[in-house]
C-alpha positions, -999 to +999 in steps of 0.1 A: -751-260+073-781-261+096-805-258+067-788-286+048-789-308+079-826-301+085-834-308+048-814-340+049-831-353+081-865-344+066-858-363+034-847-393+054-881-393+071-870-382+105-899-372+127-906-335+132-901-337+169-865-348+163-858-322+135-869-292+155-843-295+183-816-299+157-828-267+139-830-248+173-794-258+183-781-248+148-798-215+149-786-208+184-750-216+175-750-194+145-770-164+159-766-164+197-741-137+206-714-146+232-689-119+239-695-101+206-694-132+185-717-161+177-711-194+195-702-210+162-674-185+157-660-193+192-657-231+183-623-230+166-606-211+194-623-232+220-613-264+202-576-253+200-576-244+237-591-277+248-567-296+225-537-277+240-549-286+275-552-323+266-518-323+250-502-302+276-489-277+251-504-247+270-480-252+299-446-235+303-423-241+274-389-228+266-384-206+247-412-185+233-387-160+218-351-171+215-325-146+205-289-138+214-282-130+250-251-111+238-231-107+206-208-134+216-237-158+220-245-156+182-234-185+161-203-176+140-217-166+106-251-181+112-285-166+117-303-162+150-335-180+154-367-164+167-396-186+177-431-174+181-464-192+187-478-214+159-449-205+136-417-221+125-384-205+136-378-172+120-343-162+110-328-129+121-303-119+094-277-092+095-247-084+116-247-062+147-241-030+127-262-039+097-299-036+091-317-065+107-340-087+085-365-112+098-367-141+073-399-163+074-390-194+053-425-208+057-442-179+041-413-168+019-411-133+032-385-109+046-394-082+071-375-050+076-381-028+107-378+010+108-379+031+140-397+063+134-397+097+152-425+121+143-420+158+149-444+158+178-461+191+166-494+175+156-511+183+189-501+220+186-516+225+152-551+239+145-577+216+129-568+226+094-531+220+100-539+186+115-559+177+084-530+187+062-505+167+083-528+137+083-531+139+045-493+140+041-490+109+063-517+091+043-500+099+010-467+085+024-483+053+035-502+050+001-468+053-016-455+024+006-486+003-003-476+006-040-443-013-036-448-043-059-434-070-037-451-058-005-472-084+014-482-061+043-470-032+063-474-028+101-475+004+122-468-003+159-472+023+187-459+010+221-470+032+250-458+030+287-456+053+316-427+077+315-402+063+341-371+083+330-352+099+359-363+134+368-340+162+355-342+180+388-358+211+373-376+217+406-345+233+421-331+231+456-349+251+483-318+253+505-306+289+509-336+305+494-363+327+509-396+313+522-415+326+492-390+311+467-391+279+486-429+277+484-428+284+446-402+257+441-423+232+462-454+241+441-434+236+409-422+203+422-457+192+430-469+203+396-441+185+379-448+153+398-485+155+389-477+160+353-451+132+352-476+108+368-498+112+337-469+113+312-463+085+288-436+076+263-443+063+228-422+040+206-432+041+169-421+012+146-429+006+109-424-029+095-424-038+058-430-074+049-420-082+013-420-114-007-385-127-012-374-152-039-357-181-022-322-191-032-311-227-028-281-240-010-271-272+008-289-274+041-320-254+033-333-221+018-316-188+021-322-152+011-301-143-019-281-111-022-304-098-048-334-103-025-316-085+003-307-057-020-344-053-030-354-053+007-329-026+015-341-006-015-377-008-002-365+004+032-348+033+016-379+041-004-400+040+028-376+063+046-377+088+018-415+087+017-417+092+055-392+120+054-415+138+029-441+137+056-417+151+083-413+117+099-376+107+105-369+070+104-338+048+106-333+011+101-331-011+132-300-033+134-301-070+143-289-065+179-313-036+184-342-057+171-334-084+197-336-057+224-368-043+210-385-077+212-377-079+249-388-043+255-421-048+237-430-079+257-418-069+292-429-036+306-403-039+334-375-035+309-358-001+309-368+021+279-344+035+254-331+070+262-340+096+235-315+096+207-294+067+221-290+032+207-280+002+227-248-016+219-258-048+237-292-066+239-308-083+269-317-119+267-347-126+246-352-162+258-387-162+273-410-190+285-447-187+276-480-200+287-513-198+268-545-194+289-580-187+277-582-150+287-545-141+287-511-153+278-480-151+300-444-145+290-421-149+320-436-126+346-457-105+322-493-112+314-509-099+282-544-097+267-553-087+232-583-072+214-592-068+177-608-037+164-640-051+150-656-018+140-642+016+131-663+048+135-682+057+103-691+092+111-670+123+102-642+126+127-615+152+134-579+144+126-570+138+163-599+115+171-576+088+184-557+111+208-580+101+237-570+064+233-533+069+225-528+094+254-549+077+280-528+072+311-515+038+321-508+023+356-474+017+369-458-014+353-483-016+325-479-010+288-501-008+257-493-018+221-514-006+192-508-024+159-524-017+125-516-040+097-524-030+061-524-055+032-526-041-003-554-053-025-546-059-062-562-032-084-585-057-103-597-072-070-602-038-056-623-027-085-645-058-083-650-053-046-660-017-050-685-026-077-699-054-056-703-031-026-720-004-046-744-029-062-752-045-028-759-011-012-782+000-041-801-033-041-806-031-004-820+004-006-843-006-035-856-037-017-864-016+014-883+009-007-901-018-026-912-036+005-922-004+023-896-006+051-881+024+068-850+037+051-818+024+068-791+049+077-766+020+075-775+013+039-771+050+030-736+050+046-727+018+027-737+034-005-718+065+003-687+045+013-689+025-019-690+056-040-661+072-021-641+040-026-647+039-063-637+076-066-604+069-047-596+040-069-602+061-100-579+088-085-552+062-082-552+055-045-546+018-035-571-002-015-558-019+016-573-044+041-568-031+076-565-051+108-563-033+142-550-050+173-545-037+209-525-056+235-521-047+271-491-059+292-490-060+330-470-078+357-501-095+373-537-102+366-552-075+389-532-047+371-542-063+338-579-062+347-576-025+358-558-016+325-584-035+305-613-016+322-595+017+313-590+005+277-627-004+273-637+031+286-613+048+262-625+027+233-661+035+240-654+072+241-636+069+207-665+048+193-643+018+187-657-017+188-632-040+205-635-078+206-613-099+230-593-125+213-598-152+239-579-184+231-558-165+206-538-141+228-504-156+221-510-153+184-522-118+187-492-108+208-469-123+181-487-103+155-481-071+175-443-076+174-421-064+146-417-099+132-439-096+100-464-122+112-499-116+099-528-119+123-549-151+124-526-168+099-534-144+071-506-138+046 
C-alpha cells in the first residue's frame, strides 16, 4: 500500500520533499514493532476500541452471558439464549437431563461439550511411556479431525488453586505423646505447604459441527436428523478418547450453564470429584471491555495468543511447567487450543508451497553468498515432515492457542500475568497480548464453539 501511494504521488508530480515523509510514515507503520506487532496490525483493534468509547458500548451492559438462573426460569419448551461479545444470541438446546447443544444460527453450527477425565498417570511414566501415551492421544484427536462435518474442535484446560476442604489427614494431637504430636504437626505443615501449591484442572472437549438448518415459522431450527448426527459425533469422540484411556461424558444443558459461570468467575465453588450439580447458578453477567483487560461482574480477565511454538525437539511433558505453575489465591487460568481441519487438497497444496519456498530460499542464499540460515533449514525439514504425514494419511489442522487469566482485581491479575510470562519464556512460547480483543478471546475460551478472531 505504501509503495502504491508513493508511486501514485510521484506520477502526479508531487515534490520529493513531500513524498519522503509519506514513505517514512508508511514504512514505520508496517515495520515498527509495538508489543510484538507492527503499528499497522494494531490499527483495527485500536479503531474498534475508540469507536466503542465514542458510542459508549464499552460500558457496563447486561447481560454478557444470559442463561437460566434455575430450571424453573427456563421458558417452557423453548431454548435458552446465551449472549457473548460480537455475536448473535446462541441457543442452548436440550433438556436438563439431555446432552446440551449450543446452536449458532449465524454460522450454522452446533457445538457439543464433553467433560474429560484423564487417568492422571502421565507424570508417573518414564519418557518412553510418555511418548507412547502422547502418540495415543494424538491418534485419538486425528480421528476426531476426520469427522466430515467438523468445523473445529477445542480443548480447554481450566486451572485454579485447590480450595477443596481438607480431609483432616493430619490427625488430632490430643491424647498422644509428645513425639507423636510433633510428627503430626510436621505432617500438617507438610500437607499445608503441598496444598498451597496444589491446583485442580478441569478438562473440556468441544466439537463444532456444521448443521443443516430446518425451517419453521419464526426462524431456523436444528432438525432431529442434525441433532442425531451431532450425538453420533459425540459418541464417536467418546469412543476415540476411551481408546486413549481418557474417560469422557456429555455435559447436559443445566451443567453447561454452571460451567460457563465457573469458567468466568474464579470465586465460584468447583465441582467435587465425581459429582454433578443438579442446579446451576445464575449466568447473567454484566461485562465491560477495556484496552488491557475485560471485566465480568467482579472478575477481570486478560488473554494472550500463542504466536510461536517451539521448533526444537522437546520431551512429551514439555508443557508441564506451564500447566502446573502455581496460581495465587482467587486467580485462575484457562488454556484453549482450537484445531480446524484443512481439506486434503488444500493441505497438499500448502505442503508443496512450503517445501518449494524453503528450497528456493536456501538456493537464493547460496547463490548470493549469504550465510546459511538455520530457520530455512527448519522450514525445509518441517515441510518434508508435513508431506510425509499427509502421505501417511494424517490430517492437517490449523492450530490456535489462547491463554486467559482471571483474577478478582487488577493487582492480582498483574501478578498472575508476570508469572505467566515467566512460565511461557521457560517453555519457549511466544505470547502476544490481545489488547482491545480480550472480550472476544475470553468468549473463544469458553465451550461455546466460537472461533477466535471471527474465523469459522
